[in-house]
C-alpha positions, 0 to 999 in steps of 0.5 A: 499512309497509302490512299488505302487506308483510313487517311490519306496524305500526299507525299508522293504524286499517284501515277496517272492513268492517261486514259483517264486523265482530263487536263482540260478540267484542270486547266483554266487558260483559253482553248489552244488554236487547233495547230497546238498540240493540245495534250502537250499544251495541257500537261501540268506539272504539280511541283511547280508552286506558281500553278494554282488549282482552279476554284471549283464552281461546282459541289457533290449537290450538283451531281445529286440535283443536276438540271432538268432533263440533263441526259436529253439535253447532253444528247441534243448538244451531242448531235446539233441535228438542228439549230439549238438557240440558248440563253447565255445562262443556260449555255454556260450551264450546259456546256460544260456537260459536253466539253469532252465532245467539242474542243474550240478551235479558234475564235472568228471575234466580232462583227462590225456591229459589235453585236455578234461574236463567233466561235468554231468547235470540232469533235475532239476526235477530229484532231490527229491521233497523238503519238507520245514521244519515245523520251518523256520531257525530265521530271523533278526529282521524285516525280514519276513519269506519266503513263502516256498512251496513244490518242486516237483521233482522225475519225470524226469531222463534225464541226460547229458554228457558235454565235452569241447575240448581245443586242436587245436580247442575248442569245447563243446560236449552235448550228453544224458548220457546212454539210449536215452530218453525224458523228461517226461514234456515239456520246458513250464513247466520248464519255468513255474517252474524256471526262467533263469539266462538270465531274472534274469540278465535283471531284476536286471540290470534294477533295479540297473539302479534305475528303480522299479521292477514294472516298469522293469516288465511292459517294460519287458512284453510288447513284449511278443513273444521275452519274451516268446522266452527267457523262459519268458512266466510265468515271474512275478512282484515277480521274478524281485523283487527276482532278485534285493532284495540284491541289493535294501537291500543294496541300499536304494534309490529312484526308479523311472519309465521308462521314457515314463511310468506313475503309473496309480492307480489300473493299476500299470505301464503302458505306457503314453499316445502317448508314444512309447514302450521302445522295439521300442525306443531301435530299433530305438537307434540302430546304426545298424540293427540286421539283418544287423549286422548279415550279417556284421558278416558272413565271406566275402567269405560266399555263398548263394544258392537260393531255386529253384535250392536246389529242383532240386538237393534234389531228389538225395541228401541223407535226414536228416534222411539218413540211411545205404544201405541194404549192410550196406554202406552210401549214395554215390554221385560222383560229379565233374566238367568237361570241353566239352572236359570232362577234370578236369584240364589242367595238372596233378597236376595243379589247374584248376577252371572250375565252375562258381560262381552259380555252386561253390555255389551248390557245397558247398550246396552238401557239406552241405547235406552229413556227408563227403567229399572224395578226392584223395591224388592227389587232396589234394596235387594239390590243398591244399583244405579247404574241408569245407563248406561255405553256409550260415547257416552252422557252422562257417558261421552264424550256430551253432558249425560245423552243415552242415560241412562235414568231409573231408576224403583223400584217401592216400595209401601211406601216401604222404600228410604232414600236418603242422598247415599251411595246409588250412585244418588245418588252417580252423579247428583252424578258427572253419569253418571246420573239420580235416580230416581223412587220409585213409592209407594202413599199411606198411609205417614207419609213424611219430608218431609226424604226428599222434599226430599233426592230433589227436590233430586237431581231425582228425585221420589216418585210416589204411585199409587192403583189396586190390582188384585184382589190390593191390589197396584198395577196395572201398567197405572196404573204405565205410563200414569203414566209415560206421563203424565211423558213416558216413551215406553219402559221397561226393566224389569230385575226383580227376581223378583217383577216379572218373574214378575207381568209374564209372568202372563197378565194382564199379559203383554199390556203387554210389548212385547218380551223379552231374556233372558241365559241364562248356563251355570251352576246355582245350585241349589235355594233361589234366585230363580227366574222360573216364571210362575203355572200356568195352566188350560185352559178344560176344566181342564187344565194348559197352558204358562203362556206360550211366546214368538213371533218368537224369535232366538238369539245367544251373547254370549261364553259366555251365550246371549241370546234375543229375542222377543215375547209374543203378545197372546192371551185370558187363560186361567184361572189355576191356584189359588195356595198363597201369599197376596198382601201387601196393600199399602194399600186401594184408592183411586179415582184415580191422582195424581203425589204432591205435595211437602211444604214443607220448611224446608231452604235448598237455596240453602245446601246441602241436608243430608239427615237420613236417617230412623231408619225408614221 
């Protein structure tokens, strides 16, 4: 009986509509080289019993419960306007939703370390226009000739470079190859030309469950919004036939319509009167609501920050399109939490928690708005901080890849911070919940090459600066300029005390764009680490205030008070004499340069086993 009847047996193969065929979805072989005619290579002869139908990895539930924000993610993977970093599991989840756009051209292989694997992709419309041959190849007896049509091509020249990294963490980086360009078409045009693997896989799985292609098409088309979000706006009945033709040819069994549906002469497969749509029945049968499942999957220490507090802070923070200043320096936000007596901690080296839960969530929101977070080595040694962002929606906490995660930067001129795989910031990297640190050091120290190699293995690096001020300290302008050279457009500086006091000095305060200070309702008492800029004198030698903020706003965050402000750019006043001599870290050198890596005998391909140095 024909497919338009209540049952469907496969005695003949359906005529294929070439405008809807999806050969890639039924082909499990590796992608062909760019010089191979992909259309001819992908043709499948359903009469060939040696060809096995691929086992679907998706079901109809994947259509009705797609990944969150799948439409926006598809658009991003289509545009690739900026570099996209994903975890491997995210790449495997999302890439099949756009494999109708991108065709792998060739694989460059791995680098000499064995940690990097590179693939090159091109837009499907880059391939030359395909014109069918006048005479089709012989077909088995009883098999109709395929209706091939001209496949348009040569219209788009957008290419991608996809790099997989498998070291101390795993990532997939997607970037445009060559000059930044755009498609000469939109995503909907690609959805019209070719279907995604996801849609064809879902269609195949339903037919393999014993349902007629016409019935499968009906239930897939009922929720038009979800279907369009997954790239199926132009899905048609022939797509379902094409996806399942190999299986149907090899399994000549009677197929049925879905429960609650019926064959209506002239209208095809329709839902029975009073019957509930399959999508709704599936939703009702789910033990856990997808939204609840999303929140349940978030790490237990995930933080949330209300929208009204964000509006209070945003005028003082860099936007998504932050640019460098006229001097070529990044946006700098100085932030710290202090007690009523202006103390950061009870004593040097003692971690002291001042922020309440509301202002702590605020701190993580600030981190999500900056490219980097900077602290001094004393804070790193005392607190063993993770230096990541735990706000809901950033990478590792419900977001894509590492988006919203700042780059930790530690000022460590004497290379005192000994990193190991057990260091909290490194553990955070291994869990894909943060980035590895960049450590700024002064040259002249005998660095163990294994320390350098270990940090590199986890995605971090050492930066050696050779620009010092008159007190033999690394110049702040040189630090910020080095970060700008690495692409950092915004920096959040959290302290500790020495760093904050340095940046509040008149000769450095002009480098700070905005200030966010949390004041906790507590006194820590004398003997703690305090925030107090060096005193200043007027031109006639009289004491004057060291600093007064402008554009100040206050708001309560729970029990804490938060102040936002800016530092007025004024003439540098005369600093009063200091009673303590600065610590010299190294003699000055004339240039500022990134530190090069030493060669290491560590075989990273077999897994890095860091040797913790016994001394700095």
